C-alpha positions as CSV (number, residue, x, y, z in Angstrom):
1,R,174.3,12.8,143.5
2,R,177.1,10.8,143.4
3,V,180.7,11.3,142.8
4,P,181.5,10.9,139.4
5,A,183.7,7.3,139.6
6,A,186.8,9.1,137.4
7,L,187.1,11.7,140.1
8,A,186.7,9.2,142.6
9,G,189.2,6.8,141.1
10,I,192.1,9.2,141.2
11,I,191.7,10.7,144.4
12,A,191.8,7.1,145.4
13,G,194.5,6.3,143.3
14,S,196.3,9.2,144.6
15,L,196.0,8.4,148.4
16,V,197.0,4.9,148.0
17,H,200.3,5.9,145.6
18,H,200.8,8.4,148.2
19,Y,200.1,6.2,151.3
20,L,202.5,3.2,149.6
21,T,205.6,5.5,148.8
22,M,205.7,7.0,152.0
23,N,204.9,4.2,154.3
24,S,207.1,1.7,152.5
25,H,209.4,3.8,150.7
26,L,208.3,2.3,147.1
27,L,209.5,3.9,143.8
28,L,206.2,4.0,142.3
29,G,206.8,6.5,139.4
30,G,206.5,10.6,139.3
31,T,203.3,13.0,139.5
32,F,202.4,15.5,136.8
33,P,204.2,18.7,137.2
34,S,202.4,21.5,138.5
35,L,200.6,23.7,136.7
36,I,200.4,27.0,138.2
37,V,199.9,29.2,136.0
38,G,201.5,32.4,136.7
39,E,201.8,35.7,134.7
40,I,201.7,35.0,131.2
41,E,204.0,37.2,129.0
42,F,203.5,37.6,125.4
43,T,206.3,40.1,125.4
44,K,208.6,37.4,126.1
45,A,207.2,35.2,123.8
46,W,207.5,37.7,121.1
47,A,210.5,39.2,121.8
48,G,212.7,35.9,120.5
49,F,210.2,35.4,117.6
50,A,212.1,37.0,115.0
51,A,215.7,35.8,116.3
52,A,214.1,32.2,116.5
53,F,212.5,32.7,113.1
54,G,215.3,34.0,111.0
55,D,218.5,31.6,113.6
56,G,216.7,28.9,114.5
57,I,214.6,27.4,111.7
58,A,217.1,27.9,109.6
59,R,219.5,26.0,111.3
60,N,217.0,23.3,112.4
61,A,214.5,23.2,109.3
62,F,214.0,19.7,109.4
63,G,213.9,19.2,112.6
64,V,211.2,22.2,113.2
65,F,209.0,20.4,110.1
66,T,209.0,17.1,110.9
67,A,208.4,17.7,114.6
68,G,205.5,19.9,113.1
69,G,204.2,17.5,110.8
70,A,204.5,15.0,113.3
71,M,202.0,16.8,116.0
72,A,199.9,17.9,112.8
73,V,199.4,14.0,112.2
74,L,198.6,12.9,115.4
75,S,196.2,16.0,116.2
76,A,194.3,15.4,113.2
77,L,194.2,11.8,114.2
78,D,193.1,12.7,117.9
79,I,189.9,15.2,116.5
80,M,189.3,12.3,114.1
81,I,188.6,9.6,116.3
82,T,187.2,12.5,118.7
83,G,184.6,13.0,116.2
84,N,183.4,9.4,115.5
85,V,183.2,8.7,119.0
86,F,180.9,11.6,118.7
87,E,178.8,10.5,116.1
88,R,178.5,7.2,117.6
89,L,177.6,9.0,120.9
90,S,174.9,11.6,118.9
91,Y,174.0,9.8,116.0
92,Q,174.8,12.8,114.2
93,R,177.4,13.5,111.7
94,T,180.4,15.6,111.8
95,N,182.1,18.3,109.7
96,G,185.8,16.9,110.0
97,N,187.3,19.3,107.2
98,R,185.7,22.1,109.1
99,D,187.3,20.6,112.6
100,L,190.3,20.2,111.3
101,I,191.0,23.6,110.1
102,A,189.5,24.9,113.5
103,L,192.2,22.6,115.2
104,G,195.0,24.0,113.0
105,L,194.1,27.4,113.2
106,G,193.9,27.4,116.9
107,N,197.3,25.5,117.0
108,V,199.1,28.2,114.7
109,I,197.8,30.5,116.8
110,C,198.9,29.0,120.2
111,G,202.4,28.3,118.7
112,L,202.9,32.3,117.8
113,L,201.7,33.1,120.8
114,G,204.1,30.7,123.0
115,G,201.1,27.9,123.7
116,L,201.1,24.1,123.3
117,P,199.0,22.4,120.6
118,G,196.1,21.1,121.6
119,S,193.2,18.6,120.1
120,G,189.9,17.3,120.5
121,S,189.0,15.4,123.7
122,I,187.3,12.1,123.4
123,T,187.0,12.5,127.5
124,C,185.3,15.7,127.5
125,T,183.2,14.9,124.5
126,T,182.0,11.9,125.9
127,N,181.2,13.0,129.5
128,N,179.3,16.1,128.0
129,W,177.0,14.5,125.8
130,R,176.7,12.3,129.1
131,A,175.7,15.5,131.2
132,G,173.0,16.6,128.5
133,G,175.8,19.3,126.2
134,R,173.9,19.8,122.9
135,T,175.1,22.5,121.7
136,A,178.0,24.9,121.1
137,V,177.2,26.6,124.1
138,A,178.5,23.1,126.3
139,K,181.9,23.3,124.5
140,I,182.9,26.5,125.3
141,L,181.7,26.2,128.5
142,S,183.5,23.0,128.8
143,A,186.8,24.7,127.8
144,L,185.9,27.8,130.6
145,Q,185.4,24.9,133.3
146,L,189.1,23.5,132.5
147,I,190.4,26.8,131.9
148,L,189.0,27.4,135.4
149,I,190.3,24.5,137.3
150,A,193.8,25.2,136.2
151,L,193.5,28.2,137.7
152,L,191.7,27.4,141.0
153,I,193.7,23.8,141.5
154,G,196.6,23.6,139.4
155,E,199.1,23.2,142.0
156,V,196.8,20.3,143.3
157,L,197.3,18.7,140.1
158,H,200.9,17.8,140.8
159,Y,200.4,15.4,143.7
160,V,198.2,13.2,141.4
161,P,200.5,10.2,140.0
162,A,200.7,9.8,136.1
163,M,200.1,5.9,137.0
164,V,196.8,6.8,138.1
165,I,195.8,9.3,135.1
166,A,197.2,6.5,132.5
167,G,194.9,3.9,135.0
168,L,191.7,6.4,133.8
169,L,192.8,7.1,130.4
170,I,192.8,3.0,129.9
171,V,189.3,2.7,131.6
172,V,188.3,5.0,129.2
173,G,189.9,3.5,126.1
174,I,187.6,0.4,127.0
175,E,184.8,2.3,127.4
176,Q,185.1,3.5,124.0
177,I,184.7,0.1,122.5
178,D,181.6,-1.3,120.3
179,K,181.2,-4.4,121.9
180,A,177.9,-5.5,119.9
181,L,180.4,-4.7,116.9
182,I,183.1,-7.1,118.4
183,K,180.5,-10.0,118.9
184,Q,179.2,-9.8,115.8
185,V,182.5,-9.8,114.1
186,S,183.5,-13.0,116.6
187,G,180.2,-14.9,115.7
188,L,181.3,-14.0,111.7
189,I,184.4,-15.9,112.4
190,E,183.1,-18.4,114.2
191,N,180.5,-19.2,111.4
192,R,183.3,-18.5,108.7
193,F,185.9,-21.2,110.6
194,A,183.1,-24.0,112.4
């Protein structure tokens, strides 16, 4: 089997970035912070919960709710776009209300446990579908795979330059463009103004 193009791009881009920064002393931007997963201490997260809820939120209520609202809107948009991409791939309808409720509950629980908010992933959804994942088991296995990768090679991710990941995201975004629709719209514009 061949190496996936995204993985080959990350490896090649990282090697070129580090070669250029080491040999020519160019400043090409930073790398991602290390994702070393250490001991998770929920007691620390919960110890300051009551104090933060009483004091911190009372003083910073506007900032807390503004930031939380912005994250909620961005996550909701992301999950709806991911659902749209899935619908175009599979020709199946998704249940947007169920997805938004699950995302909201998951983010509330993560926040209470000291975690970070999450959202849908167009990349994981697309790759999962192309690899043959058609059931809920595929989604669970994909999540477990990401956890395993973070645990096993989290420190290696520190060496991946941010610009390489940005380039990968641009390529994935371009792949999501509906070229047939653009061709159809440009044909309509040409006929309209010809």
